[in-house]
N, C-alpha and C positions, 0 to 999 in steps of 0.2 A: 173841456174835455179834448183833447188833439185828437184826431183821427186821420191818420199817419193809410194813405189809401196805396195801392199796390201798383208802381206807372204801367204804364200804357204800354205794350210791345212791340215792335213795330212787324205787321207782318204783309207778306210777300203777296200780290196779288194777277192771277192764270189770268189774261183775258188773250192768250194768244191761240189760245186751244177750243174748239165747242167740246169737250171731254174732260173733265178731271176727275181729280181724286180728291175729297175732304172731311175733315174731320168731319167721324158722327156726334159728335153732342158740339160742335160749335160751326160746323161747317167753313173752319178757316182749308185757305184751301193747301194741297199737301203735292200735289203733283202733276201734271199732265198727260191724259191716258201716251201720246207719243211716247212716253220715256219709258211705259211699263214696259218689262224686258219677258217676264214668267210667272204665270200662275199657280205654278205649280210644285209650290213649295208649302209644308206642313209645317205648322205653328204647336203651340199647344192647347189656344182654344181655336185651330177652326186651318181654314187655309192662312196662307202667306204668299205674297205680292211682292218683284225684286223689282227696283224702279232705279235703272241711270242716273238721275237727281230726285231731289226733294225740296221741298220748302217751309217755312214755319216751324219743324222739329227742332229740338236741342235734343240731349243724348248722355245717360248717367255713362258712368265705368264701364268701362269694360274688365271681360269676366268671363274666364272658360267655362264653355257649356258644352253637355255632351247633347247633341240632336243625334237627330236620326241618322242624319252621313258620317257622325261621327264627331268631336273634339271639335270646336273651335271657341275660337276666341269672338267674344258680340257684346255692343253695350245697347242696351234699351235704349229706343226713342219714344217723344214725348211730346204730345203736340204744344209746339210754345206758346199759343191762344188760353189753354184751358186746363193745360199740364196730366190729360188726361194719356195712357197709357197706351201706343199705339202699336208694337214689333217691337223691334230687334234691325241692328244693323250690324253687318258683320264686318269685325277690325281687321284678322289675321284669321285663315285655313289653313290647318296644318299639311293638306292636301292639294298636287298638285292639279287633280280635277277641276279645285274651286277655288282656283287663283284670275276664273271670270269677273266667280258672285265678288269676290276683295277687292277686284280691280274698279269693280263698279258700285263700291258698297260708295255709300258716303264719308267723309270725313269731318271728325270732330273737332 
């Protein structure tokens, strides 16, 4: 019997900041505290944070969703290490006052 193992993915390690955000399941580093823009977003499962940049995440396909602030094109993001869904990222914001969110969103 031949066992096929999943290839190990490269993980970024954030060592230049004393405070960082990590995956709750596997502790993979996700973002430095200095990259936190806002904690005032609401997700389907509670408070959501907006970051300037993140590491060790992958994203799914873009889809249109109606969020509390209107219609947006978003893509789910997941931890690259354990594949846990972490939230979403803005791909396109259809309203002018959300252009800052779109500009700060990480591109796939």
